[in-house]
LORORO-768508 format. One record per residue: residue in one letter; x, y, z of N, C-alpha, C, O in turn; chain; residue number from 0. Coordinates in Angstrom, 3 decimals. Atoms other than C-alpha are relative to their C-alpha. Layout:
<node "A", <X, Y, Z>, <X, Y, Z>, <X, Y, Z>, <X, Y, Z>, "A", NUM>
...
END
This chain:
<node "X", <1.247, -0.171, -0.720>, <-72.264, 258.854, 116.718>, <-0.211, 1.488, 0.304>, <0.730, 2.211, 0.633>, "A", 0>
<node "X", <0.278, -1.406, -0.289>, <-74.007, 262.183, 117.192>, <-0.049, 0.218, 1.496>, <-0.775, -0.460, 2.223>, "A", 1>
<node "X", <-0.027, -0.409, -1.398>, <-73.235, 263.778, 120.529>, <-0.384, 1.471, 0.042>, <0.371, 2.307, -0.453>, "A", 2>
<node "X", <0.434, -1.395, -0.028>, <-75.208, 266.990, 121.175>, <1.038, 0.949, 0.594>, <1.034, 2.137, 0.273>, "A", 3>
<node "X", <-1.036, -0.848, -0.600>, <-72.257, 268.293, 123.219>, <0.959, 0.542, -1.064>, <1.571, 1.591, -0.865>, "A", 4>
<node "X", <-0.890, -0.471, 1.071>, <-70.274, 268.597, 119.955>, <-0.537, 1.267, -0.654>, <0.217, 1.982, -1.314>, "A", 5>
<node "X", <0.607, -1.190, 0.586>, <-72.697, 271.342, 118.884>, <0.023, 1.186, 0.964>, <-0.522, 2.245, 0.652>, "A", 6>
<node "X", <0.029, -1.039, -1.035>, <-72.085, 273.400, 122.040>, <0.564, 1.339, -0.465>, <0.095, 2.382, -0.011>, "A", 7>
<node "X", <-0.606, -1.247, 0.443>, <-69.934, 275.991, 120.251>, <-0.724, 0.676, -1.157>, <-0.299, 1.739, -1.610>, "A", 8>
<node "X", <0.750, -0.570, 1.122>, <-72.484, 276.646, 117.490>, <-1.008, 1.033, 0.483>, <-1.398, 1.023, 1.651>, "A", 9>
<node "X", <1.071, -0.943, -0.374>, <-74.988, 279.511, 117.457>, <-1.263, -0.758, 0.403>, <-1.511, -1.865, -0.075>, "A", 10>
<node "X", <1.188, 0.655, -0.552>, <-78.226, 278.697, 119.285>, <-0.942, -0.557, -1.065>, <-1.400, -1.688, -0.904>, "A", 11>
<node "X", <0.907, 0.582, 1.001>, <-80.398, 278.286, 116.129>, <0.557, -1.280, -0.629>, <-0.189, -2.231, -0.862>, "A", 12>
<node "X", <-0.609, 1.205, 0.582>, <-77.934, 275.774, 114.645>, <-0.008, -1.140, 1.011>, <-0.312, -2.279, 0.657>, "A", 13>
<node "X", <-0.008, 1.023, -1.060>, <-77.606, 273.904, 117.959>, <-1.400, -0.573, 0.190>, <-1.570, -1.783, 0.336>, "A", 14>
<node "X", <1.386, 0.443, -0.185>, <-81.388, 273.764, 118.330>, <-0.452, -0.870, -1.169>, <-1.107, -1.891, -0.964>, "A", 15>
<node "X", <0.392, 0.775, 1.174>, <-81.882, 272.520, 114.749>, <0.652, -1.375, 0.013>, <-0.017, -2.378, -0.234>, "A", 16>
<node "X", <-0.689, 1.296, -0.028>, <-79.236, 269.790, 115.078>, <-0.584, -0.916, 1.067>, <-0.781, -2.107, 0.827>, "A", 17>
<node "X", <0.570, 0.820, -1.080>, <-80.667, 268.605, 118.396>, <-1.386, -0.509, -0.356>, <-1.784, -1.584, 0.093>, "A", 18>
<node "X", <1.331, 0.426, 0.438>, <-84.124, 268.427, 116.800>, <0.095, -1.026, -1.139>, <-0.682, -1.980, -1.183>, "A", 19>
<node "X", <-0.091, 0.815, 1.210>, <-82.994, 266.783, 113.542>, <0.727, -1.325, 0.202>, <0.455, -2.292, -0.511>, "A", 20>
<node "X", <-0.818, 1.205, -0.178>, <-80.529, 264.195, 114.882>, <-0.077, -0.447, 1.453>, <0.266, 0.319, 2.353>, "A", 21>
<node "X", <0.083, 0.534, -1.362>, <-81.129, 262.003, 117.933>, <1.398, -0.348, 0.511>, <2.263, -0.771, -0.256>, "A", 22>
<node "X", <-1.284, 0.347, -0.617>, <-78.241, 261.486, 120.340>, <0.291, -1.477, -0.244>, <-0.596, -2.320, -0.116>, "A", 23>
<node "X", <-0.415, 1.380, 0.200>, <-76.284, 258.319, 119.542>, <-0.181, -0.541, -1.411>, <0.238, -1.662, -1.699>, "A", 24>
<node "X", <0.215, 0.454, 1.382>, <-77.296, 258.100, 115.871>, <1.332, 0.045, -0.750>, <2.048, 1.042, -0.658>, "A", 25>
<node "X", <-1.240, -0.042, 0.787>, <-74.373, 257.124, 113.590>, <-0.065, 1.114, -1.050>, <-1.085, 1.297, -1.714>, "A", 26>
<node "X", <-0.059, -1.088, 0.973>, <-73.292, 260.054, 111.431>, <0.577, -0.507, -1.312>, <1.510, -1.310, -1.315>, "A", 27>
<node "X", <-0.521, 0.356, 1.312>, <-72.739, 259.652, 107.707>, <1.324, 0.724, -0.223>, <1.538, 1.812, 0.310>, "A", 28>
<node "X", <-1.292, -0.623, 0.266>, <-69.249, 260.404, 106.441>, <0.098, 0.561, -1.410>, <1.082, 1.218, -1.751>, "A", 29>
<node "X", <-0.019, -0.559, 1.353>, <-70.147, 261.270, 102.856>, <-1.422, 0.159, -0.517>, <-2.365, -0.441, -0.003>, "A", 30>
<node "X", <1.304, -0.254, 0.614>, <-72.995, 262.507, 100.698>, <0.219, 0.317, -1.473>, <1.255, 0.864, -1.852>, "A", 31>
<node "X", <-0.020, -0.360, 1.412>, <-73.732, 262.838, 96.992>, <-1.185, 0.922, -0.245>, <-2.333, 0.551, -0.005>, "A", 32>
<node "X", <1.042, -0.973, 0.307>, <-75.670, 265.941, 95.958>, <-0.221, 0.020, -1.509>, <0.734, 0.156, -2.275>, "A", 33>
<node "X", <0.349, -0.063, 1.421>, <-77.470, 265.890, 92.605>, <-0.892, 1.220, -0.165>, <-1.952, 1.321, 0.453>, "A", 34>
<node "X", <0.706, -1.272, 0.159>, <-78.618, 269.311, 91.434>, <-0.369, 0.226, -1.454>, <0.305, -0.261, -2.361>, "A", 35>
<node "X", <0.370, -0.414, 1.347>, <-80.433, 270.695, 88.419>, <-0.780, 1.298, 0.116>, <-1.394, 1.578, 1.146>, "A", 36>
<node "X", <0.723, -1.266, -0.016>, <-81.907, 274.032, 87.504>, <0.408, 0.869, -1.162>, <0.830, 0.380, -2.210>, "A", 37>
<node "X", <-0.387, -0.965, 1.032>, <-81.242, 277.157, 85.509>, <0.858, 1.078, 0.643>, <0.655, 1.447, 1.800>, "A", 38>
<node "X", <-0.876, -1.069, -0.452>, <-78.552, 279.802, 85.839>, <0.047, 1.053, -1.101>, <0.024, 0.731, -2.289>, "A", 39>
<node "X", <0.004, -1.081, 0.992>, <-78.444, 283.178, 84.155>, <1.438, 0.404, -0.315>, <2.105, 1.053, 0.490>, "A", 40>
<node "X", <-1.326, -0.350, 0.515>, <-75.227, 283.546, 82.168>, <-0.216, 0.629, -1.368>, <-0.142, -0.054, -2.389>, "A", 41>
<node "X", <0.428, -0.645, 1.231>, <-76.134, 286.098, 79.547>, <-1.488, -0.255, -0.183>, <-2.291, 0.666, -0.035>, "A", 42>
<node "X", <1.386, 0.454, 0.042>, <-79.383, 284.180, 79.008>, <-0.151, -1.155, 0.986>, <0.831, -1.594, 1.585>, "A", 43>
<node "X", <0.222, 1.114, -0.925>, <-80.961, 281.429, 81.084>, <0.493, -1.300, -0.628>, <0.151, -1.617, -1.767>, "A", 44>
<node "X", <-0.544, 1.277, 0.475>, <-79.126, 278.108, 80.724>, <-0.307, -1.085, 1.030>, <-0.164, -0.879, 2.235>, "A", 45>
<node "X", <0.254, 1.143, -0.884>, <-80.106, 274.738, 82.142>, <1.322, -0.610, 0.429>, <2.307, -0.564, -0.308>, "A", 46>
<node "X", <-1.203, 0.695, -0.450>, <-77.567, 272.854, 84.230>, <-0.390, -1.209, 0.842>, <-1.480, -1.268, 1.409>, "A", 47>
<node "X", <0.066, 1.117, -0.937>, <-77.121, 269.580, 86.074>, <1.389, -0.131, 0.600>, <2.388, 0.160, -0.059>, "A", 48>
<node "X", <-1.288, 0.160, -0.662>, <-74.384, 268.855, 88.574>, <-0.104, -1.098, 1.049>, <-1.161, -1.307, 1.645>, "A", 49>
<node "X", <-0.120, 0.994, -1.066>, <-73.284, 266.081, 90.899>, <1.227, 0.358, 0.807>, <2.305, 0.569, 0.251>, "A", 50>
<node "X", <-1.126, -0.336, -0.878>, <-71.089, 266.844, 93.892>, <0.091, -1.060, 1.083>, <-0.916, -1.436, 1.683>, "A", 51>
<node "X", <-0.258, 0.987, -1.040>, <-69.535, 264.320, 96.258>, <0.760, 0.700, 1.117>, <1.812, 1.292, 0.877>, "A", 52>
<node "X", <-0.650, -0.606, -1.149>, <-68.652, 265.565, 99.747>, <0.302, -1.082, 1.018>, <-0.490, -2.005, 1.212>, "A", 53>
<node "X", <-0.340, 0.977, -1.036>, <-66.862, 263.623, 102.449>, <0.607, 0.713, 1.194>, <1.135, 1.818, 1.068>, "A", 54>
<node "X", <-0.546, -0.575, -1.225>, <-65.785, 264.277, 106.023>, <1.512, 0.185, -0.111>, <2.089, 1.038, 0.564>, "A", 55>
<node "X", <-1.452, -0.104, 0.179>, <-62.188, 263.774, 104.890>, <0.360, 1.195, -0.873>, <1.531, 1.569, -0.935>, "A", 56>
<node "X", <-0.254, -1.156, 0.864>, <-62.521, 266.721, 102.493>, <-0.924, -0.059, -1.192>, <-1.087, -1.114, -1.804>, "A", 57>
<node "X", <0.931, -0.042, 1.118>, <-64.974, 267.816, 99.850>, <0.713, -0.225, -1.316>, <1.890, 0.103, -1.460>, "A", 58>
<node "X", <-0.546, 0.182, 1.331>, <-64.416, 266.862, 96.265>, <-1.130, 0.101, -0.994>, <-2.303, -0.009, -0.638>, "A", 59>
<node "X", <0.989, -0.164, 1.056>, <-66.181, 267.334, 92.991>, <0.460, -0.816, -1.176>, <1.658, -0.937, -1.429>, "A", 60>
<node "X", <-0.336, 0.767, 1.190>, <-66.323, 265.197, 89.911>, <0.579, 0.903, -1.076>, <0.657, 2.117, -0.889>, "A", 61>
<node "X", <-0.575, -0.805, 1.072>, <-64.764, 266.333, 86.646>, <-1.022, 1.005, -0.523>, <-2.215, 0.704, -0.564>, "A", 62>
<node "X", <0.948, -0.991, 0.501>, <-66.281, 269.530, 85.220>, <-0.632, -0.463, -1.310>, <-0.003, -1.188, -2.081>, "A", 63>
<node "X", <0.651, 0.387, 1.257>, <-68.781, 269.089, 82.403>, <0.672, 0.689, -1.186>, <1.321, 1.721, -1.016>, "A", 64>
<node "X", <-0.593, -0.617, 1.175>, <-67.667, 269.839, 78.859>, <-0.468, 1.443, -0.152>, <-1.650, 1.741, 0.018>, "A", 65>
<node "X", <0.331, -1.401, 0.216>, <-67.543, 273.563, 78.175>, <-0.058, 0.835, 1.259>, <-0.369, 2.024, 1.188>, "A", 66>
<node "X", <0.045, -0.743, -1.259>, <-67.358, 274.559, 81.841>, <1.428, 0.449, 0.334>, <2.207, -0.317, 0.901>, "A", 67>
<node "X", <-1.373, -0.470, -0.192>, <-64.226, 276.707, 82.017>, <0.268, 0.479, 1.417>, <1.430, 0.580, 1.810>, "A", 68>
<node "X", <-0.225, -0.541, -1.343>, <-64.773, 278.026, 85.566>, <-0.101, -1.023, 1.113>, <0.057, -0.662, 2.279>, "A", 69>
<node "X", <0.139, 1.025, -1.037>, <-65.270, 274.710, 87.405>, <1.356, -0.447, 0.503>, <2.311, -0.572, -0.264>, "A", 70>
<node "X", <-1.218, 0.539, -0.609>, <-62.625, 273.490, 89.792>, <-0.372, -1.083, 0.967>, <0.504, -1.677, 1.596>, "A", 71>
END
């Protein structure tokens, strides 16, 4: 459950945003899946897609796509 007191140690803009965005007592999610797409400039512009899974227990990422030597 969201307790505004847990945001007390954050900078004022972050505390204000959280208090506006999340009502007190609302259950908090423990994980999220982010799906991204766009272009990145690596020599020339290249299209990409990515899926990232994050959890409160620790972030994780799916296996890197073929040909991605720098992903971990």
